[in-house]
C-alpha positions as CSV (number, residue, x, y, z in Angstrom):
1,X,68.0,129.4,84.4
2,X,65.4,130.0,86.6
3,X,65.3,127.7,89.6
4,X,62.3,127.7,92.2
5,X,62.8,124.9,95.0
6,X,60.0,125.0,97.7
7,X,58.7,128.5,98.4
8,X,56.4,129.6,100.3
9,X,55.2,132.3,101.1
10,X,52.2,133.4,103.6
11,X,50.6,136.7,104.3
12,X,49.9,138.5,107.7
13,X,51.3,134.9,109.9
14,X,49.5,134.1,113.1
15,X,46.6,136.4,113.0
16,X,43.5,136.0,112.1
17,X,43.7,137.3,108.4
18,X,46.8,134.5,107.3
19,X,47.1,133.2,104.3
20,X,49.5,131.4,102.8
21,X,49.5,132.6,99.0
22,X,52.8,130.0,98.4
23,X,52.7,126.2,99.1
24,X,55.9,124.5,98.7
25,X,55.9,125.8,94.8
26,X,59.6,124.3,92.2
27,X,59.8,125.1,88.6
28,X,62.0,125.2,86.3
29,X,62.8,127.3,83.2
30,X,65.1,126.4,80.8
31,X,67.4,129.3,79.1
32,X,65.0,130.4,75.9
33,X,61.9,129.4,77.7
34,X,57.9,131.4,77.6
35,X,56.7,129.8,80.4
36,X,52.7,130.9,81.0
37,X,51.0,130.7,84.4
38,X,47.6,130.8,84.4
39,X,45.4,130.6,87.7
40,X,42.4,132.1,88.9
41,X,42.7,135.3,91.9
42,X,44.3,135.1,94.7
43,X,46.4,131.8,93.2
44,X,48.9,133.0,93.9
45,X,50.4,134.4,90.4
46,X,51.8,137.5,90.7
47,X,52.7,136.6,94.5
48,X,55.3,134.0,92.5
49,X,56.5,136.6,90.3
50,X,56.9,139.6,93.7
51,X,58.7,136.8,95.5
52,X,61.2,136.3,92.3
53,X,61.5,140.2,92.0
54,X,62.5,140.6,95.7
55,X,59.4,142.8,96.5
56,X,58.0,139.9,99.0
57,X,60.5,137.8,100.7
58,X,59.5,134.0,101.0
59,X,59.7,131.8,104.4
60,X,61.0,128.9,103.1
61,X,62.8,128.4,99.5
62,X,65.2,128.9,97.4
63,X,65.5,131.2,94.5
64,X,68.1,130.8,91.5
65,X,68.8,132.5,87.9
66,X,71.5,131.3,86.0
67,X,73.4,129.3,88.6
68,X,73.1,132.4,91.3
69,X,70.5,132.3,94.3
70,X,69.2,135.6,94.2
71,X,66.5,135.0,96.7
72,X,68.7,136.5,99.6
73,X,69.4,139.8,97.6
74,X,67.3,143.4,98.1
75,X,64.8,143.8,95.3
76,X,67.0,146.5,93.8
77,X,70.3,144.7,93.3
78,X,68.2,141.8,91.1
79,X,67.1,144.3,89.0
80,X,70.2,143.9,87.3
81,X,69.0,140.9,86.1
82,X,65.4,141.4,85.8
83,X,62.9,143.2,83.2
84,X,59.2,143.0,84.9
85,X,56.3,144.3,82.8
86,X,53.6,145.0,85.5
87,X,49.4,144.6,85.0
88,X,49.0,149.2,85.6
89,X,50.8,150.3,82.8
90,X,51.1,153.6,85.5
91,X,54.0,151.2,87.5
92,X,56.1,151.3,84.9
93,X,57.2,154.4,84.3
94,X,58.1,158.0,85.7
95,X,55.2,159.6,84.3
96,X,56.9,163.0,85.1
97,X,60.0,162.1,83.2
98,X,60.3,162.1,79.3
99,X,60.0,159.3,77.0
100,X,64.0,159.8,76.0
101,X,65.1,159.8,80.0
102,X,62.4,157.0,81.4
103,X,64.6,155.1,78.3
104,X,68.1,156.2,79.8
105,X,67.2,155.7,83.7
106,X,66.2,151.8,81.8
107,X,69.7,152.0,80.1
108,X,71.4,153.1,83.6
109,X,69.4,149.7,85.6
110,X,71.9,147.9,88.2
111,X,75.1,150.1,87.4
112,X,76.6,153.6,88.9
113,X,75.3,156.7,88.4
114,X,75.9,160.6,89.8
115,X,74.1,163.1,90.3
116,X,75.1,164.7,87.2
117,X,73.2,162.7,83.8
118,X,71.6,163.6,81.0
119,X,70.8,161.9,77.5
120,X,73.7,161.6,75.6
121,X,73.7,161.8,71.8
122,X,74.4,158.7,70.8
123,X,71.5,156.9,73.5
124,X,69.9,159.4,71.2
125,X,70.1,157.9,68.2
126,X,69.7,154.2,69.8
127,X,66.4,155.4,72.0
128,X,64.8,156.6,68.2
129,X,65.6,153.4,66.5
130,X,64.6,151.3,69.6
131,X,61.2,153.2,69.2
132,X,60.2,153.0,65.7
133,X,60.6,149.1,65.7
134,X,56.9,149.5,68.6
135,X,54.9,150.9,65.3
136,X,53.7,153.6,67.9
137,X,55.0,156.6,65.9
138,X,56.8,157.5,70.0
139,X,60.2,158.1,68.2
140,X,59.1,161.6,67.1
141,X,58.0,162.4,71.0
142,X,61.0,161.2,72.7
143,X,60.6,165.2,75.0
144,X,56.4,164.7,75.3
145,X,56.1,163.5,79.1
146,X,55.0,160.0,79.6
147,X,52.0,161.2,81.5
148,X,50.5,162.4,78.2
149,X,51.2,159.2,76.2
150,X,48.6,156.2,76.4
151,X,47.6,153.0,78.8
152,X,48.6,151.0,76.1
153,X,52.2,153.6,74.6
154,X,52.9,153.5,78.2
155,X,52.7,149.4,78.9
156,X,54.7,149.3,74.8
157,X,57.0,152.0,76.9
158,X,57.8,149.9,79.7
159,X,57.9,146.3,77.8
160,X,61.3,148.4,75.7
161,X,62.4,149.5,78.5
162,X,62.6,146.0,80.8
163,X,64.5,144.6,77.8
164,X,66.3,147.3,77.1
165,X,69.6,146.2,77.9
166,X,68.5,142.0,77.8
167,X,67.4,140.5,80.9
168,X,68.0,137.4,82.1
169,X,64.6,136.8,82.9
170,X,61.9,138.6,81.8
171,X,58.6,139.0,84.5
172,X,54.9,139.7,82.4
173,X,52.6,139.9,85.4
174,X,49.0,140.7,83.2
175,X,50.6,142.9,81.5
176,X,47.7,143.6,79.5
177,X,45.0,143.2,81.5
178,X,43.6,146.5,81.8
179,X,43.7,147.2,78.4
180,X,41.3,147.3,75.6
181,X,41.4,144.4,73.5
182,X,43.0,144.9,70.4
183,X,45.5,147.8,71.9
184,X,46.3,143.8,74.0
185,X,46.5,142.1,71.3
186,X,49.5,145.2,70.3
187,X,51.4,144.6,73.1
188,X,51.3,140.7,73.5
189,X,52.5,140.7,69.7
190,X,55.6,143.5,70.1
191,X,56.1,140.8,73.5
192,X,56.6,137.6,71.6
193,X,58.2,139.8,68.5
194,X,61.1,140.8,71.2
195,X,61.2,137.9,73.6
196,X,61.4,135.1,70.4
197,X,64.3,137.9,68.4
198,X,66.5,138.4,71.8
199,X,65.5,134.8,72.6
200,X,64.9,135.6,76.2
201,X,63.9,133.9,79.1
202,X,60.3,134.6,80.1
203,X,57.7,134.1,82.4
204,X,54.3,135.1,82.3
205,X,51.1,135.0,84.0
206,X,47.6,136.0,82.9
207,X,43.9,134.9,83.9
208,X,43.1,134.9,80.0
209,X,43.0,130.8,78.7
210,X,43.4,131.6,75.3
211,X,46.4,133.8,76.0
212,X,48.0,131.5,77.8
213,X,47.4,128.4,75.0
214,X,48.5,131.1,72.3
215,X,51.5,132.4,73.6
216,X,54.7,130.8,75.1
217,X,55.8,127.0,74.5
218,X,55.0,125.7,78.4
219,X,51.9,126.6,80.1
220,X,51.7,125.8,84.5
């Protein structure tokens, strides 16, 4: 499914601030694998996810997803294959748009969009059903601006947006680190449920040893 081979990433090459973040990193995820990656600050965990997502371009190595070389694709073209939840709850959503509008954007990720678009009646029915599965009451607040939600609600919404189109690979980048313990447990429970029920392939970065051990089927 995901094949990373000989990945190298160097920041500020040729300067006094040169930093090798990834040094000949190789890994393989089988379909349905839920792999957790743990390491200290600066170990290169998020850099690995950013290289896979196309935020950074590696100096050496290759990245294949389901047999397709994606390392030569720009970030926006990789987006249709990937779902991602960031550490910062503010990063995964458009704050000044409604909940249902955010979901509509996620649903149409990677497809052609014209300037005139809106949330259809059929989509509203489906979004209400999906939001109800979160157990947070957001199905009754679909027209509320996302900026009015709590951090945990935004992160749960971001998770739902990330899996809406059943991505080939789900990337979770310390997605509970900014949440309080109770909310973090709720978001992790939702993550486990979606990954299991949809049989998603997932790569989760964390610095929490307990989470790394308790979740997933492999630990790096």
